[in-house]
C-alpha positions, 0 to 999 in steps of 0.5 A: 461090743458083738450085738445081734437080735435073736429069739431065745428058745424057752428052757423046756424046749431046749432040753427037748431038742437035746434029747432029740439031737443026743444020738448025732452028738454021740456018733459026731463027737469031732463036731463043736456042738452048741450048748443047750443054753446058747440055742437061739434063732438069730433075726440080725447080726450087728457085728461091732457096735459102739452105741448099744443104747441107740441100737436098743432104742431103735429096735424098740421103736421098730418092734413095739407094735410086733405081734407074737406068734409060733414057730414049728420045726421042719427037719435037720439039715445041713450047709457047707460054708468053710465048715459043715453046719448042722441046724434045724429049719422051721416051717414057714412063718411070716412074722418072723420073715417081716420082722427081719426084713423090718431090722434089716432095712433099719440097720443097713450099715453092716455087711450082713444085710446082703444076707437073706433071712432063713430062720434056722436054729444051728446045732454043730459046726463040723470039719468039712467032710468027703461027699460020701460022709456028707451024704451019710449024715444027710440020710442020717437027718432025714431019718430023724424026727425032730418035732417041737414048737413054741410061742415067740413072745419076745426078742433079746439083744445078745452081746456075744463075747469070744473068749475061748473055744465058745462064744459067751452070749449075754442078754442086754435087753428083751423087746415084748411082742404084742399078745394076740 
């Protein structure tokens, strides 16, 4: 099973984001937009795992004393790998960075551990474009205001099921964070 640990956003926030990016969705119909129900911030991607129970038990031991915190949206941005990725980035929050580092150090068995953790919420993936199209999109993103915040009081272990065009995310376990 393909697993990842993530922050699942409250439904109210997902809907708010949906309204704020609606204009982009109408302009970029050729992008593959993430469904609102699938909005999340990945803390760690485990990849293909055989023993889900061991992963769950290990996470429980690692996060039992982690305090809840808030995340504040910063802006919309893009990066390019084999496709163009549109995402929301967040103001720096040491608690989520420390949490990601704890998980990374304790699950050093996959190739995804080489990547630096940068909290972001992927909104869409699109085809690579010309430089002119890319900079036009970047300028549109600068003009859009993305404004929300929410309390992170739990983490979710998801299974990612790849069927059809869009993945299906199944919640396997919830890990509550400590109230301040």
